[in-house]
C-alpha positions as CSV (number, residue, x, y, z in Angstrom):
1,M,84.1,38.2,75.0
2,K,86.6,40.9,76.1
3,L,86.8,42.1,72.5
4,R,83.1,42.4,72.3
5,I,83.0,44.5,75.5
6,F,85.8,46.7,74.2
7,F,84.0,47.4,71.0
8,L,80.7,48.1,72.7
9,S,82.4,50.6,75.1
10,L,84.2,52.2,72.2
11,L,81.0,52.5,70.3
12,L,79.2,54.1,73.3
13,T,82.1,56.5,73.7
14,I,81.9,57.6,70.0
15,I,78.2,58.1,70.2
16,A,78.4,60.1,73.4
17,S,81.1,62.4,72.0
18,Q,79.1,62.9,68.8
19,S,76.0,63.9,70.8
20,F,78.2,66.2,72.9
21,A,79.6,67.9,69.8
22,Q,76.2,68.3,68.4
23,K,75.0,70.1,71.5
24,F,77.8,72.6,71.2
25,S,77.1,73.3,67.6
26,K,73.5,74.2,68.5
27,L,74.1,76.6,71.4
28,D,73.2,79.6,69.2
29,E,69.8,78.1,68.8
30,I,68.9,78.1,72.5
31,P,66.7,81.1,73.2
32,L,67.7,83.6,75.8
33,N,65.0,86.2,75.4
34,E,62.7,85.9,78.4
35,N,63.6,85.5,82.1
36,A,62.3,81.9,82.1
37,D,64.7,81.1,79.2
38,Y,67.7,81.8,81.4
39,K,66.5,79.5,84.1
40,K,65.9,76.7,81.6
41,A,69.4,77.3,80.1
42,E,71.2,76.7,83.5
43,K,71.6,73.0,82.7
44,V,73.3,73.8,79.4
45,V,75.5,76.4,81.2
46,L,76.6,73.7,83.6
47,E,77.5,71.4,80.7
48,C,79.5,74.3,79.1
49,D,81.2,74.9,82.5
50,K,82.2,71.3,82.8
51,Y,83.7,71.3,79.3
52,L,85.7,74.5,79.8
53,T,87.0,73.5,83.2
54,S,88.0,70.0,82.2
55,T,89.8,70.7,79.0
56,P,93.1,72.5,78.3
57,L,93.2,75.9,76.7
58,N,93.1,75.7,73.0
59,N,92.6,78.6,70.6
60,N,91.4,76.4,67.8
61,D,88.7,74.5,69.7
62,S,85.3,75.4,68.2
63,K,83.4,73.8,71.1
64,R,85.4,75.9,73.6
65,N,84.6,79.0,71.6
66,A,80.9,78.2,71.5
67,A,80.7,77.3,75.2
68,E,82.5,80.6,76.2
69,K,80.1,82.6,74.0
70,F,77.0,80.9,75.4
71,I,78.2,81.4,79.1
72,N,79.0,85.0,78.4
73,K,75.6,85.6,76.8
74,W,73.8,83.8,79.7
75,M,75.8,85.7,82.4
76,S,75.1,89.0,80.7
77,G,71.3,88.5,80.7
78,T,70.3,86.3,83.6
79,P,68.0,88.1,86.0
80,D,68.7,85.6,88.8
81,Y,72.4,86.4,89.4
82,T,74.7,89.3,89.4
83,F,78.3,88.8,88.4
84,N,81.2,91.2,89.4
85,I,84.6,91.1,87.8
86,D,87.3,92.8,89.8
87,Y,90.6,94.3,88.9
88,S,92.7,91.4,90.1
89,L,91.1,89.1,87.5
90,A,91.8,91.5,84.8
91,Q,95.5,91.4,85.8
92,I,95.6,87.6,85.8
93,V,93.9,87.0,82.4
94,G,95.3,90.0,80.6
95,N,94.3,89.6,76.9
96,N,93.7,85.8,77.1
97,S,89.9,85.5,76.4
98,H,90.0,81.7,76.8
99,L,91.4,82.1,80.3
100,L,88.6,84.6,81.1
101,G,86.2,81.9,79.8
102,V,87.5,79.4,82.4
103,Y,87.0,81.9,85.2
104,L,83.5,82.7,84.0
105,A,82.7,79.0,83.8
106,Y,83.7,78.5,87.4
107,Y,81.8,81.7,88.4
108,S,78.6,80.7,86.7
109,K,78.9,77.1,88.0
110,Y,79.1,78.2,91.6
111,A,76.4,80.8,91.2
112,I,74.0,78.1,89.8
113,E,74.9,75.5,92.3
114,N,74.4,77.8,95.3
115,E,71.2,79.3,93.8
116,G,72.2,82.7,95.1
117,K,72.6,81.5,98.7
118,A,76.3,82.2,98.9
119,D,77.4,85.8,99.5
120,D,79.5,87.6,96.8
121,D,82.7,87.3,98.7
122,E,82.3,83.5,99.2
123,L,81.3,83.0,95.6
124,M,84.3,84.9,94.3
125,R,86.7,83.2,96.7
126,R,85.5,79.7,95.6
127,T,85.7,80.8,91.9
128,L,89.2,82.2,92.2
129,T,90.4,79.2,94.1
130,S,89.2,76.8,91.5
131,F,90.4,79.0,88.7
132,I,93.9,79.2,90.2
133,D,93.9,75.4,90.7
134,Y,93.1,75.1,87.0
135,C,95.9,77.5,86.0
136,K,98.4,75.5,88.1
137,K,98.0,72.3,86.2
138,P,100.5,72.0,83.4
139,A,98.2,69.9,81.3
140,N,95.8,72.9,81.0
141,K,98.5,74.8,79.0
142,V,98.1,78.1,80.9
143,D,100.9,80.6,80.4
144,Q,102.5,81.2,83.8
145,T,102.8,85.0,83.9
146,D,104.4,86.8,86.7
147,I,101.1,88.0,88.1
148,L,99.6,84.5,87.9
149,K,102.6,83.1,89.7
150,K,102.1,85.7,92.4
151,F,98.4,84.6,92.9
152,I,99.5,81.0,93.0
153,E,102.0,81.8,95.7
154,Q,99.5,83.8,97.7
155,Q,97.1,80.9,97.5
156,R,99.7,78.4,98.6
157,D,100.7,80.7,101.6
158,S,97.0,81.1,102.6
159,R,97.1,84.8,102.0
160,F,94.4,84.3,99.4
161,Q,91.7,85.9,101.6
162,E,93.5,89.3,101.3
163,L,92.9,89.5,97.5
């Protein structure tokens, strides 16, 4: 009986991961032409957000690349939200596009979840806090640059509001 339950759960896991992989291979097929398309795509954006923020950085991950590309395209065209990237973020991510992808995933996630109700400062604070928390976890394989360490220290010392 235990063996049967094990194999059933293994089979369900395999099926779920395959359907998840198929979704990511078809992101380019999701239309983002009309204003209504962007609203319809929010659920997919949240799936991409979840993937990017729950997996470690990996340059060779095609799902990560597809998710980052889709979020970027959605954020660039959505009429419902305005996204601002400030200088401090550019300092933190440097040339690491995958790290920028994680930040944009949190940013789009909080914008959608708050439906434009949170002010820009609150939205950016929540985004930056979650982003720094992601960067602190060794399992996420984020290079701990000097500037990133400074932001982590400021967050720990509750001086994060000053940023």
